BABA-235502 format. One line per 3 residues: for each residue x, y, z of N, C-alpha, C. Coordinates in steps of 0.2 Angstrom, whole numbers, plus 5000, padded with zeros to 4 digits. Layout:
N
X/Y/Z/X/Y/Z/X/Y/Z; ...
end
This chain:
108
5301/5619/5676/5295/5616/5675/5296/5609/5674; 5301/5607/5672/5303/5599/5671/5310/5598/5670; 5312/5593/5673/5319/5591/5673/5319/5583/5670
5323/5582/5665/5324/5575/5663/5331/5573/5664; 5331/5568/5669/5338/5566/5671/5342/5562/5666; 5338/5559/5661/5341/5555/5656/5345/5560/5651
5341/5565/5648/5344/5570/5643/5347/5575/5647; 5346/5576/5653/5349/5581/5658/5346/5588/5655; 5340/5588/5653/5337/5594/5650/5332/5597/5656
5333/5603/5657/5328/5607/5661/5324/5612/5657; 5318/5612/5658/5314/5617/5654/5311/5622/5659; 5312/5628/5657/5310/5634/5662/5306/5639/5657
5302/5643/5661/5298/5648/5658/5301/5655/5658; 5301/5658/5652/5303/5665/5652/5297/5669/5654; 5297/5672/5660/5292/5676/5662/5289/5681/5658
5293/5685/5654/5291/5690/5650/5291/5688/5643; 5291/5682/5642/5291/5679/5635/5297/5681/5631; 5296/5683/5625/5302/5685/5621/5306/5692/5623
5303/5695/5628/5306/5701/5630/5310/5700/5636; 5311/5694/5638/5315/5692/5644/5322/5693/5643; 5325/5697/5647/5332/5699/5646/5337/5693/5646
5336/5688/5650/5341/5682/5650/5340/5678/5644; 5334/5678/5641/5333/5675/5635/5336/5678/5629; 5336/5685/5629/5340/5689/5624/5347/5687/5624
5350/5686/5630/5357/5684/5631/5358/5677/5628; 5354/5673/5630/5355/5666/5628/5355/5666/5620; 5350/5669/5617/5349/5669/5610/5355/5672/5606
5358/5677/5610/5364/5680/5607/5371/5676/5608; 5370/5670/5611/5376/5666/5612/5380/5668/5618; 5377/5671/5623/5380/5674/5629/5379/5669/5635
5376/5663/5634/5375/5659/5640/5381/5655/5641; 5385/5656/5645/5391/5653/5647/5391/5647/5651; 5386/5647/5656/5385/5642/5661/5378/5642/5664
5376/5636/5665/5369/5635/5668/5370/5631/5674; 5367/5632/5679/5367/5628/5686/5361/5625/5687; 5361/5619/5688/5355/5615/5690/5357/5611/5696
5354/5613/5701/5357/5610/5708/5364/5611/5708; 5368/5605/5709/5375/5606/5710/5379/5605/5703; 5375/5604/5698/5378/5603/5691/5379/5609/5688
5384/5610/5684/5386/5616/5680/5388/5614/5673; 5385/5617/5668/5387/5615/5662/5386/5621/5657; 5390/5621/5651/5389/5625/5646/5383/5623/5642
5378/5627/5641/5371/5625/5639/5371/5625/5631; 5367/5620/5629/5363/5621/5622/5356/5622/5624; 5353/5626/5620/5346/5627/5622/5341/5626/5616
5335/5626/5617/5330/5626/5612/5323/5629/5615; 5320/5632/5610/5313/5635/5612/5308/5630/5610; 5304/5628/5615/5299/5623/5614/5293/5625/5609
5291/5621/5605/5286/5622/5600/5279/5623/5605; 5274/5626/5602/5268/5627/5606/5265/5621/5608; 5264/5616/5604/5261/5610/5606/5264/5606/5612
5271/5606/5611/5275/5603/5617/5275/5607/5623; 5275/5614/5622/5275/5618/5628/5268/5617/5632; 5263/5617/5628/5256/5616/5631/5255/5609/5635
5258/5604/5632/5258/5598/5635/5262/5598/5642; 5268/5601/5641/5272/5601/5647/5269/5605/5652; 5266/5611/5650/5262/5615/5655/5257/5611/5659
5253/5608/5655/5247/5604/5658/5250/5599/5663; 5255/5595/5661/5258/5590/5665/5261/5594/5672; 5264/5600/5671/5266/5603/5677/5260/5605/5682
5255/5607/5679/5249/5609/5683/5246/5602/5686; 5246/5597/5683/5244/5590/5686/5248/5588/5692; 5255/5589/5691/5260/5587/5696/5260/5592/5702
5257/5598/5701/5257/5603/5706/5250/5606/5708; 5246/5601/5709/5239/5603/5710/5238/5607/5716; 5242/5606/5722/5241/5609/5728/5243/5616/5728
5247/5618/5723/5249/5625/5723/5246/5629/5717; 5241/5625/5714/5238/5628/5708/5235/5635/5709; 5232/5637/5714/5230/5644/5715/5235/5649/5715
5241/5647/5718/5247/5652/5718/5249/5652/5711; 5250/5647/5707/5253/5647/5701/5248/5651/5696; 5242/5650/5697/5237/5654/5693/5237/5661/5694
5238/5663/5701/5239/5670/5702/5245/5673/5700; 5250/5670/5700/5257/5672/5698/5257/5673/5690; 5254/5668/5687/5254/5668/5680/5249/5674/5677
5244/5675/5681/5239/5680/5679/5242/5687/5679; 5247/5688/5684/5250/5694/5685/5255/5695/5679; 5259/5690/5678/5264/5690/5673/5261/5691/5666
5256/5688/5664/5253/5689/5657/5248/5695/5657; 5246/5697/5662/5241/5703/5662/5234/5702/5661; 5232/5695/5662/5225/5693/5661/5224/5687/5666
5218/5686/5667/5216/5680/5672/5217/5674/5669; 5222/5670/5671/5223/5663/5669/5219/5659/5674; 5215/5655/5670/5210/5650/5674/5212/5643/5674
5217/5641/5670/5219/5634/5670/5215/5630/5665; 5211/5633/5661/5207/5629/5655/5212/5628/5650; 5210/5624/5645/5215/5622/5639/5216/5628/5635
5211/5632/5634/5211/5638/5630/5216/5643/5633; 5215/5644/5640/5220/5649/5643/5227/5646/5643; 5228/5640/5644/5234/5637/5644/5238/5638/5637
5234/5637/5632/5237/5638/5625/5239/5646/5625; 5235/5650/5627/5236/5657/5627/5243/5659/5631; 5243/5656/5637/5249/5657/5641/5256/5655/5637
5256/5649/5634/5262/5646/5631/5263/5650/5624; 5258/5653/5622/5259/5658/5616/5262/5664/5618; 5261/5666/5624/5263/5673/5627/5270/5672/5630
5271/5667/5634/5278/5665/5637/5282/5661/5633; 5288/5660/5634/5293/5656/5630/5295/5650/5635; 5294/5644/5633/5297/5639/5637/5304/5637/5634
5309/5636/5638/5316/5635/5635/5319/5629/5638; 5321/5625/5634/5325/5619/5637/5332/5620/5637; 5336/5618/5642/5343/5619/5643/5346/5612/5644
5351/5610/5641/5354/5604/5642/5362/5605/5641; 5366/5601/5643/5373/5601/5642/5375/5601/5634; 5379/5605/5632/5381/5604/5625/5384/5597/5624
5383/5595/5618/5386/5588/5616/5393/5587/5618; 5397/5592/5617/5404/5591/5618/5406/5591/5626; 5401/5593/5630/5402/5593/5637/5402/5586/5641
end
């Protein structure tokens, strides 16, 4: 959903929220390597707070207006209700999904 070349952090959405299998593995300390493009690194991760996740999500939608109908359809299927892109539904989405930031560990 976002990549910051300065901090080298990539933010991704866990499609099934806290039930997402790979997120369980990350939280259990099993994330050995992340690939972003050609870059590989041992990751540090963080779960975004709701307010930050909502802002990031809104920014993602603004940057991707042309594919908004597809994004809304996919999100609606993932969350099990009609996502319409309003601020209220955006807040509900980020409460249901988890947004996770990955960046190289400080020692890398």
